[in-house]
Gaussian input, Z-matrix of N, CA and C with variables (Angstrom, degrees):
# hf/3-21g

backbone

0 1
 N
 C     1     B1
 C     2     B2     1     A1
 N     3     B3     2     A2     1     D1
 C     4     B4     3     A3     2     D2
 C     5     B5     4     A4     3     D3
 N     6     B6     5     A5     4     D4
 C     7     B7     6     A6     5     D5
 C     8     B8     7     A7     6     D6
 N     9     B9     8     A8     7     D7
 C    10    B10     9     A9     8     D8
 C    11    B11    10    A10     9     D9
 N    12    B12    11    A11    10    D10
 C    13    B13    12    A12    11    D11
 C    14    B14    13    A13    12    D12
 N    15    B15    14    A14    13    D13
 C    16    B16    15    A15    14    D14
 C    17    B17    16    A16    15    D15
 N    18    B18    17    A17    16    D16
 C    19    B19    18    A18    17    D17
 C    20    B20    19    A19    18    D18
 N    21    B21    20    A20    19    D19
 C    22    B22    21    A21    20    D20
 C    23    B23    22    A22    21    D21
 N    24    B24    23    A23    22    D22
 C    25    B25    24    A24    23    D23
 C    26    B26    25    A25    24    D24
 N    27    B27    26    A26    25    D25
 C    28    B28    27    A27    26    D26
 C    29    B29    28    A28    27    D27
 N    30    B30    29    A29    28    D28
 C    31    B31    30    A30    29    D29
 C    32    B32    31    A31    30    D30
 N    33    B33    32    A32    31    D31
 C    34    B34    33    A33    32    D32
 C    35    B35    34    A34    33    D33
 N    36    B36    35    A35    34    D34
 C    37    B37    36    A36    35    D35
 C    38    B38    37    A37    36    D36
 N    39    B39    38    A38    37    D37
 C    40    B40    39    A39    38    D38
 C    41    B41    40    A40    39    D39
 N    42    B42    41    A41    40    D40
 C    43    B43    42    A42    41    D41
 C    44    B44    43    A43    42    D42
 N    45    B45    44    A44    43    D43
 C    46    B46    45    A45    44    D44
 C    47    B47    46    A46    45    D45
 N    48    B48    47    A47    46    D46
 C    49    B49    48    A48    47    D47
 C    50    B50    49    A49    48    D48
 N    51    B51    50    A50    49    D49
 C    52    B52    51    A51    50    D50
 C    53    B53    52    A52    51    D51
 N    54    B54    53    A53    52    D52
 C    55    B55    54    A54    53    D53
 C    56    B56    55    A55    54    D54
 N    57    B57    56    A56    55    D55
 C    58    B58    57    A57    56    D56
 C    59    B59    58    A58    57    D57
 N    60    B60    59    A59    58    D58
 C    61    B61    60    A60    59    D59
 C    62    B62    61    A61    60    D60
 N    63    B63    62    A62    61    D61
 C    64    B64    63    A63    62    D62
 C    65    B65    64    A64    63    D63
 N    66    B66    65    A65    64    D64
 C    67    B67    66    A66    65    D65
 C    68    B68    67    A67    66    D66
 N    69    B69    68    A68    67    D67
 C    70    B70    69    A69    68    D68
 C    71    B71    70    A70    69    D69
 N    72    B72    71    A71    70    D70
 C    73    B73    72    A72    71    D71
 C    74    B74    73    A73    72    D72
 N    75    B75    74    A74    73    D73
 C    76    B76    75    A75    74    D74
 C    77    B77    76    A76    75    D75
 N    78    B78    77    A77    76    D76
 C    79    B79    78    A78    77    D77
 C    80    B80    79    A79    78    D78
 N    81    B81    80    A80    79    D79
 C    82    B82    81    A81    80    D80
 C    83    B83    82    A82    81    D81
 N    84    B84    83    A83    82    D82
 C    85    B85    84    A84    83    D83
 C    86    B86    85    A85    84    D84
 N    87    B87    86    A86    85    D85
 C    88    B88    87    A87    86    D86
 C    89    B89    88    A88    87    D87
 N    90    B90    89    A89    88    D88
 C    91    B91    90    A90    89    D89
 C    92    B92    91    A91    90    D90
 N    93    B93    92    A92    91    D91
 C    94    B94    93    A93    92    D92
 C    95    B95    94    A94    93    D93
 N    96    B96    95    A95    94    D94
 C    97    B97    96    A96    95    D95
 C    98    B98    97    A97    96    D96
 N    99    B99    98    A98    97    D97
 C   100   B100    99    A99    98    D98
 C   101   B101   100   A100    99    D99
 N   102   B102   101   A101   100   D100
 C   103   B103   102   A102   101   D101
 C   104   B104   103   A103   102   D102
 N   105   B105   104   A104   103   D103
 C   106   B106   105   A105   104   D104
 C   107   B107   106   A106   105   D105
 N   108   B108   107   A107   106   D106
 C   109   B109   108   A108   107   D107
 C   110   B110   109   A109   108   D108
 N   111   B111   110   A110   109   D109
 C   112   B112   111   A111   110   D110
 C   113   B113   112   A112   111   D111
 N   114   B114   113   A113   112   D112
 C   115   B115   114   A114   113   D113
 C   116   B116   115   A115   114   D114
 N   117   B117   116   A116   115   D115
 C   118   B118   117   A117   116   D116
 C   119   B119   118   A118   117   D117
 N   120   B120   119   A119   118   D118
 C   121   B121   120   A120   119   D119
 C   122   B122   121   A121   120   D120
 N   123   B123   122   A122   121   D121
 C   124   B124   123   A123   122   D122
 C   125   B125   124   A124   123   D123
 N   126   B126   125   A125   124   D124
 C   127   B127   126   A126   125   D125
 C   128   B128   127   A127   126   D126
 N   129   B129   128   A128   127   D127
 C   130   B130   129   A129   128   D128
 C   131   B131   130   A130   129   D129
 N   132   B132   131   A131   130   D130
 C   133   B133   132   A132   131   D131
 C   134   B134   133   A133   132   D132
 N   135   B135   134   A134   133   D133
 C   136   B136   135   A135   134   D134
 C   137   B137   136   A136   135   D135
 N   138   B138   137   A137   136   D136
 C   139   B139   138   A138   137   D137
 C   140   B140   139   A139   138   D138
 N   141   B141   140   A140   139   D139
 C   142   B142   141   A141   140   D140
 C   143   B143   142   A142   141   D141
 N   144   B144   143   A143   142   D142
 C   145   B145   144   A144   143   D143
 C   146   B146   145   A145   144   D144
 N   147   B147   146   A146   145   D145
 C   148   B148   147   A147   146   D146
 C   149   B149   148   A148   147   D147
 N   150   B150   149   A149   148   D148
 C   151   B151   150   A150   149   D149
 C   152   B152   151   A151   150   D150
 N   153   B153   152   A152   151   D151
 C   154   B154   153   A153   152   D152
 C   155   B155   154   A154   153   D153
 N   156   B156   155   A155   154   D154
 C   157   B157   156   A156   155   D155
 C   158   B158   157   A157   156   D156
 N   159   B159   158   A158   157   D157
 C   160   B160   159   A159   158   D158
 C   161   B161   160   A160   159   D159
 N   162   B162   161   A161   160   D160
 C   163   B163   162   A162   161   D161
 C   164   B164   163   A163   162   D162
 N   165   B165   164   A164   163   D163
 C   166   B166   165   A165   164   D164
 C   167   B167   166   A166   165   D165
 N   168   B168   167   A167   166   D166
 C   169   B169   168   A168   167   D167
 C   170   B170   169   A169   168   D168
 N   171   B171   170   A170   169   D169
 C   172   B172   171   A171   170   D170
 C   173   B173   172   A172   171   D171
 N   174   B174   173   A173   172   D172
 C   175   B175   174   A174   173   D173
 C   176   B176   175   A175   174   D174
 N   177   B177   176   A176   175   D175
 C   178   B178   177   A177   176   D176
 C   179   B179   178   A178   177   D177
 N   180   B180   179   A179   178   D178
 C   181   B181   180   A180   179   D179
 C   182   B182   181   A181   180   D180
 N   183   B183   182   A182   181   D181
 C   184   B184   183   A183   182   D182
 C   185   B185   184   A184   183   D183
 N   186   B186   185   A185   184   D184
 C   187   B187   186   A186   185   D185
 C   188   B188   187   A187   186   D186
 N   189   B189   188   A188   187   D187
 C   190   B190   189   A189   188   D188
 C   191   B191   190   A190   189   D189
 N   192   B192   191   A191   190   D190
 C   193   B193   192   A192   191   D191
 C   194   B194   193   A193   192   D192
 N   195   B195   194   A194   193   D193
 C   196   B196   195   A195   194   D194
 C   197   B197   196   A196   195   D195
 N   198   B198   197   A197   196   D196
 C   199   B199   198   A198   197   D197
 C   200   B200   199   A199   198   D198
 N   201   B201   200   A200   199   D199
 C   202   B202   201   A201   200   D200
 C   203   B203   202   A202   201   D201
 N   204   B204   203   A203   202   D202
 C   205   B205   204   A204   203   D203
 C   206   B206   205   A205   204   D204
 N   207   B207   206   A206   205   D205
 C   208   B208   207   A207   206   D206
 C   209   B209   208   A208   207   D207
 N   210   B210   209   A209   208   D208
 C   211   B211   210   A210   209   D209
 C   212   B212   211   A211   210   D210
 N   213   B213   212   A212   211   D211
 C   214   B214   213   A213   212   D212
 C   215   B215   214   A214   213   D213
 N   216   B216   215   A215   214   D214
 C   217   B217   216   A216   215   D215
 C   218   B218   217   A217   216   D216
 N   219   B219   218   A218   217   D217
 C   220   B220   219   A219   218   D218
 C   221   B221   220   A220   219   D219
 N   222   B222   221   A221   220   D220
 C   223   B223   222   A222   221   D221
 C   224   B224   223   A223   222   D222
 N   225   B225   224   A224   223   D223
 C   226   B226   225   A225   224   D224
 C   227   B227   226   A226   225   D225
 N   228   B228   227   A227   226   D226
 C   229   B229   228   A228   227   D227
 C   230   B230   229   A229   228   D228
 N   231   B231   230   A230   229   D229
 C   232   B232   231   A231   230   D230
 C   233   B233   232   A232   231   D231
 N   234   B234   233   A233   232   D232
 C   235   B235   234   A234   233   D233
 C   236   B236   235   A235   234   D234
 N   237   B237   236   A236   235   D235
 C   238   B238   237   A237   236   D236
 C   239   B239   238   A238   237   D237
 N   240   B240   239   A239   238   D238
 C   241   B241   240   A240   239   D239
 C   242   B242   241   A241   240   D240
 N   243   B243   242   A242   241   D241
 C   244   B244   243   A243   242   D242
 C   245   B245   244   A244   243   D243
 N   246   B246   245   A245   244   D244
 C   247   B247   246   A246   245   D245
 C   248   B248   247   A247   246   D246
 N   249   B249   248   A248   247   D247
 C   250   B250   249   A249   248   D248
 C   251   B251   250   A250   249   D249

   B1=1.4376
   B2=1.5169
   B3=1.3182
   B4=1.4564
   B5=1.5249
   B6=1.3089
   B7=1.4565
   B8=1.5170
   B9=1.3082
   B10=1.4620
   B11=1.5232
   B12=1.3426
   B13=1.4511
   B14=1.5246
   B15=1.3269
   B16=1.4648
   B17=1.5215
   B18=1.3387
   B19=1.4599
   B20=1.5197
   B21=1.3161
   B22=1.4578
   B23=1.5233
   B24=1.3098
   B25=1.4549
   B26=1.5294
   B27=1.3552
   B28=1.4647
   B29=1.5289
   B30=1.3270
   B31=1.4548
   B32=1.5265
   B33=1.3135
   B34=1.4625
   B35=1.5259
   B36=1.3237
   B37=1.4559
   B38=1.5268
   B39=1.3168
   B40=1.4582
   B41=1.5352
   B42=1.3301
   B43=1.4647
   B44=1.5273
   B45=1.3082
   B46=1.4592
   B47=1.5226
   B48=1.3298
   B49=1.4570
   B50=1.5240
   B51=1.3170
   B52=1.4565
   B53=1.5212
   B54=1.3387
   B55=1.4566
   B56=1.5261
   B57=1.3072
   B58=1.4632
   B59=1.5294
   B60=1.3326
   B61=1.4659
   B62=1.5338
   B63=1.3192
   B64=1.4671
   B65=1.5262
   B66=1.3198
   B67=1.4658
   B68=1.5276
   B69=1.3249
   B70=1.4647
   B71=1.5251
   B72=1.3392
   B73=1.4659
   B74=1.5281
   B75=1.3276
   B76=1.4653
   B77=1.5289
   B78=1.3267
   B79=1.4649
   B80=1.5232
   B81=1.3338
   B82=1.4678
   B83=1.5249
   B84=1.3203
   B85=1.4687
   B86=1.5313
   B87=1.3134
   B88=1.4651
   B89=1.5319
   B90=1.3266
   B91=1.4655
   B92=1.5263
   B93=1.3339
   B94=1.4614
   B95=1.5258
   B96=1.3167
   B97=1.4680
   B98=1.5300
   B99=1.3233
   B100=1.4658
   B101=1.5230
   B102=1.3200
   B103=1.4611
   B104=1.5265
   B105=1.3201
   B106=1.4640
   B107=1.5312
   B108=1.3091
   B109=1.4685
   B110=1.5253
   B111=1.3159
   B112=1.4610
   B113=1.5353
   B114=1.3183
   B115=1.4656
   B116=1.5256
   B117=1.3159
   B118=1.4581
   B119=1.5223
   B120=1.3110
   B121=1.4665
   B122=1.5343
   B123=1.3343
   B124=1.4671
   B125=1.5274
   B126=1.3267
   B127=1.4612
   B128=1.5165
   B129=1.3271
   B130=1.4698
   B131=1.5309
   B132=1.3277
   B133=1.4563
   B134=1.5294
   B135=1.3320
   B136=1.4577
   B137=1.5201
   B138=1.3094
   B139=1.4630
   B140=1.5211
   B141=1.3156
   B142=1.4669
   B143=1.5255
   B144=1.3281
   B145=1.4590
   B146=1.5217
   B147=1.3377
   B148=1.4640
   B149=1.5245
   B150=1.3297
   B151=1.4718
   B152=1.5276
   B153=1.3345
   B154=1.4528
   B155=1.5192
   B156=1.3252
   B157=1.4647
   B158=1.5252
   B159=1.3238
   B160=1.4633
   B161=1.5218
   B162=1.3300
   B163=1.4637
   B164=1.5212
   B165=1.3233
   B166=1.4625
   B167=1.5299
   B168=1.3195
   B169=1.4693
   B170=1.5245
   B171=1.3150
   B172=1.4616
   B173=1.5215
   B174=1.3152
   B175=1.4617
   B176=1.5181
   B177=1.3242
   B178=1.4655
   B179=1.5169
   B180=1.3375
   B181=1.4626
   B182=1.5278
   B183=1.3103
   B184=1.4643
   B185=1.5139
   B186=1.3073
   B187=1.4600
   B188=1.5212
   B189=1.2919
   B190=1.4640
   B191=1.5224
   B192=1.3004
   B193=1.4684
   B194=1.5277
   B195=1.3141
   B196=1.4637
   B197=1.5296
   B198=1.3270
   B199=1.4645
   B200=1.5261
   B201=1.3253
   B202=1.4666
   B203=1.5153
   B204=1.3241
   B205=1.4660
   B206=1.5277
   B207=1.3195
   B208=1.4609
   B209=1.5185
   B210=1.3339
   B211=1.4632
   B212=1.5202
   B213=1.3268
   B214=1.4644
   B215=1.5328
   B216=1.3188
   B217=1.4600
   B218=1.5170
   B219=1.3342
   B220=1.4636
   B221=1.5255
   B222=1.3252
   B223=1.4642
   B224=1.5268
   B225=1.3231
   B226=1.4669
   B227=1.5304
   B228=1.3140
   B229=1.4641
   B230=1.5257
   B231=1.3326
   B232=1.4655
   B233=1.5289
   B234=1.3356
   B235=1.4705
   B236=1.5266
   B237=1.3113
   B238=1.4586
   B239=1.5253
   B240=1.3336
   B241=1.4620
   B242=1.5254
   B243=1.3264
   B244=1.4580
   B245=1.5202
   B246=1.3299
   B247=1.4641
   B248=1.5256
   B249=1.3212
   B250=1.4648
   B251=1.5084
   A1=108.16
   A2=116.51
   A3=120.47
   A4=109.24
   A5=115.41
   A6=121.59
   A7=107.85
   A8=116.09
   A9=121.65
   A10=107.33
   A11=118.35
   A12=120.75
   A13=114.84
   A14=118.27
   A15=120.84
   A16=108.75
   A17=117.63
   A18=121.59
   A19=114.21
   A20=119.02
   A21=120.37
   A22=115.31
   A23=119.05
   A24=121.24
   A25=109.78
   A26=118.14
   A27=119.87
   A28=112.57
   A29=116.79
   A30=119.99
   A31=111.09
   A32=116.35
   A33=120.52
   A34=112.77
   A35=117.02
   A36=120.92
   A37=112.64
   A38=117.81
   A39=120.96
   A40=108.99
   A41=116.67
   A42=118.26
   A43=111.39
   A44=114.94
   A45=121.88
   A46=107.40
   A47=117.97
   A48=121.82
   A49=109.26
   A50=115.55
   A51=120.70
   A52=112.91
   A53=116.56
   A54=120.77
   A55=108.55
   A56=116.31
   A57=120.78
   A58=109.95
   A59=116.29
   A60=121.48
   A61=111.98
   A62=117.76
   A63=120.53
   A64=111.72
   A65=116.31
   A66=120.33
   A67=110.53
   A68=116.44
   A69=120.90
   A70=110.82
   A71=116.34
   A72=119.90
   A73=111.09
   A74=117.00
   A75=120.87
   A76=110.85
   A77=117.13
   A78=120.60
   A79=111.38
   A80=117.31
   A81=120.91
   A82=109.89
   A83=117.59
   A84=120.77
   A85=111.31
   A86=116.86
   A87=121.10
   A88=110.93
   A89=116.72
   A90=120.99
   A91=110.32
   A92=116.79
   A93=121.10
   A94=110.47
   A95=117.10
   A96=120.91
   A97=110.51
   A98=116.68
   A99=120.50
   A100=111.62
   A101=117.25
   A102=120.74
   A103=110.83
   A104=116.58
   A105=121.19
   A106=111.16
   A107=117.83
   A108=121.71
   A109=114.34
   A110=118.13
   A111=120.99
   A112=110.38
   A113=115.31
   A114=121.36
   A115=108.66
   A116=115.54
   A117=121.19
   A118=107.27
   A119=116.34
   A120=121.88
   A121=112.27
   A122=117.48
   A123=120.51
   A124=113.27
   A125=117.98
   A126=120.79
   A127=112.94
   A128=116.17
   A129=121.52
   A130=112.15
   A131=117.22
   A132=120.38
   A133=113.01
   A134=117.41
   A135=120.18
   A136=109.12
   A137=115.68
   A138=121.52
   A139=107.72
   A140=116.71
   A141=121.75
   A142=108.66
   A143=115.40
   A144=121.30
   A145=110.80
   A146=116.39
   A147=121.86
   A148=112.69
   A149=117.42
   A150=120.06
   A151=112.61
   A152=117.60
   A153=121.48
   A154=114.89
   A155=116.88
   A156=118.82
   A157=110.11
   A158=114.61
   A159=121.36
   A160=107.28
   A161=116.58
   A162=121.77
   A163=108.77
   A164=114.89
   A165=121.48
   A166=107.23
   A167=117.56
   A168=121.02
   A169=112.84
   A170=117.86
   A171=120.12
   A172=111.66
   A173=117.70
   A174=121.84
   A175=111.44
   A176=115.56
   A177=121.72
   A178=112.59
   A179=118.60
   A180=120.90
   A181=111.31
   A182=117.24
   A183=122.75
   A184=109.25
   A185=116.12
   A186=120.39
   A187=109.34
   A188=115.90
   A189=122.28
   A190=106.80
   A191=118.04
   A192=121.57
   A193=111.79
   A194=117.41
   A195=119.87
   A196=111.74
   A197=116.98
   A198=120.23
   A199=109.61
   A200=116.00
   A201=120.72
   A202=112.07
   A203=116.92
   A204=120.49
   A205=109.98
   A206=116.36
   A207=120.27
   A208=112.45
   A209=116.62
   A210=120.40
   A211=111.62
   A212=116.76
   A213=121.45
   A214=110.12
   A215=116.46
   A216=120.53
   A217=112.15
   A218=116.89
   A219=120.42
   A220=110.87
   A221=116.81
   A222=120.72
   A223=110.84
   A224=117.38
   A225=119.91
   A226=111.37
   A227=117.57
   A228=120.27
   A229=109.64
   A230=116.45
   A231=120.88
   A232=110.97
   A233=116.92
   A234=120.28
   A235=111.56
   A236=117.04
   A237=121.04
   A238=112.90
   A239=116.99
   A240=119.34
   A241=114.04
   A242=117.59
   A243=120.95
   A244=112.38
   A245=117.03
   A246=122.60
   A247=109.65
   A248=116.25
   A249=120.25
   A250=110.02
   D1=133.68
   D2=178.14
   D3=-107.39
   D4=141.02
   D5=178.17
   D6=-123.23
   D7=129.57
   D8=175.82
   D9=-111.18
   D10=91.57
   D11=-173.10
   D12=-73.40
   D13=-23.53
   D14=-176.22
   D15=-123.55
   D16=126.65
   D17=-174.70
   D18=-83.16
   D19=-32.66
   D20=-166.09
   D21=-105.97
   D22=-2.71
   D23=-178.95
   D24=-111.03
   D25=114.10
   D26=179.52
   D27=-57.65
   D28=-36.06
   D29=-179.62
   D30=-66.19
   D31=-44.86
   D32=-177.61
   D33=-82.53
   D34=-7.50
   D35=-178.95
   D36=-85.00
   D37=3.71
   D38=179.26
   D39=-61.77
   D40=141.58
   D41=-179.27
   D42=-63.47
   D43=141.82
   D44=179.26
   D45=-110.45
   D46=122.86
   D47=-178.24
   D48=-103.67
   D49=133.47
   D50=-178.09
   D51=-87.71
   D52=-16.04
   D53=-175.75
   D54=-147.12
   D55=142.28
   D56=179.59
   D57=-69.73
   D58=149.70
   D59=-177.22
   D60=-57.87
   D61=-45.06
   D62=-179.51
   D63=-63.90
   D64=-38.14
   D65=178.02
   D66=-66.45
   D67=-40.22
   D68=178.10
   D69=-64.17
   D70=-44.45
   D71=178.84
   D72=-60.82
   D73=-40.47
   D74=178.72
   D75=-63.50
   D76=-40.62
   D77=178.26
   D78=-65.42
   D79=-41.95
   D80=178.66
   D81=-62.86
   D82=-42.37
   D83=178.39
   D84=-63.63
   D85=-38.73
   D86=179.03
   D87=-66.20
   D88=-45.19
   D89=178.52
   D90=-63.17
   D91=-43.21
   D92=179.28
   D93=-61.82
   D94=-45.93
   D95=178.59
   D96=-58.54
   D97=-46.24
   D98=-179.34
   D99=-65.72
   D100=-38.07
   D101=179.76
   D102=-65.53
   D103=-45.25
   D104=-177.53
   D105=-68.35
   D106=-34.18
   D107=-174.09
   D108=-100.78
   D109=10.88
   D110=-177.74
   D111=-70.41
   D112=140.16
   D113=179.35
   D114=-140.32
   D115=149.46
   D116=173.82
   D117=-103.30
   D118=89.46
   D119=-175.11
   D120=-73.48
   D121=-24.78
   D122=-174.26
   D123=-99.31
   D124=-14.05
   D125=-175.97
   D126=83.43
   D127=6.60
   D128=-177.73
   D129=-61.70
   D130=-30.52
   D131=-174.12
   D132=-103.53
   D133=17.00
   D134=176.03
   D135=-76.11
   D136=134.63
   D137=178.50
   D138=-104.89
   D139=113.91
   D140=-178.80
   D141=-96.59
   D142=116.11
   D143=-178.42
   D144=-89.00
   D145=158.16
   D146=-178.06
   D147=-61.00
   D148=-28.46
   D149=-178.65
   D150=-84.10
   D151=5.47
   D152=175.62
   D153=99.38
   D154=-12.39
   D155=179.54
   D156=-71.26
   D157=150.56
   D158=177.00
   D159=-124.24
   D160=124.58
   D161=-178.29
   D162=-113.36
   D163=128.56
   D164=175.78
   D165=-83.12
   D166=103.73
   D167=-174.87
   D168=-85.90
   D169=-4.02
   D170=-178.21
   D171=-112.48
   D172=-50.95
   D173=-177.83
   D174=-85.59
   D175=-171.07
   D176=-176.90
   D177=-98.69
   D178=10.48
   D179=178.62
   D180=-72.61
   D181=-19.89
   D182=177.61
   D183=-134.91
   D184=178.32
   D185=-178.36
   D186=-124.82
   D187=127.39
   D188=176.98
   D189=-135.00
   D190=163.06
   D191=-174.88
   D192=-58.74
   D193=-29.61
   D194=-179.64
   D195=-64.12
   D196=-31.86
   D197=175.95
   D198=-62.91
   D199=-41.78
   D200=179.59
   D201=-63.26
   D202=-38.18
   D203=178.60
   D204=-62.72
   D205=-44.53
   D206=178.82
   D207=-63.52
   D208=-44.75
   D209=179.50
   D210=-65.33
   D211=-37.63
   D212=178.71
   D213=-60.89
   D214=-45.46
   D215=178.51
   D216=-64.98
   D217=-41.34
   D218=178.69
   D219=-64.34
   D220=-39.51
   D221=179.87
   D222=-64.77
   D223=-43.84
   D224=179.73
   D225=-67.33
   D226=-35.48
   D227=174.95
   D228=-62.16
   D229=-43.80
   D230=178.25
   D231=-62.04
   D232=-42.91
   D233=179.12
   D234=-59.56
   D235=-38.85
   D236=-176.67
   D237=-79.21
   D238=-31.80
   D239=-172.08
   D240=-114.54
   D241=-23.72
   D242=-174.16
   D243=74.29
   D244=4.65
   D245=-178.33
   D246=-74.78
   D247=122.06
   D248=-179.62
   D249=-100.05

């Protein structure tokens, strides 16, 4: 994230980075690894619907909108960086 605290001074308008690029990349890789390998071992996050269906809202055994949000973010990160 870049912050431009001063509007009118070219010197002070330089972007300010809160985290180093390598540190950010390491965090993204860690989050991606955890997202891909997440499992609901206890069944705590199973969603039982009235029609009898059971949806795994945490792991990859089922599909919920939250999975799409994670994949969307991973895809855009890949588009910007090419990092697989």
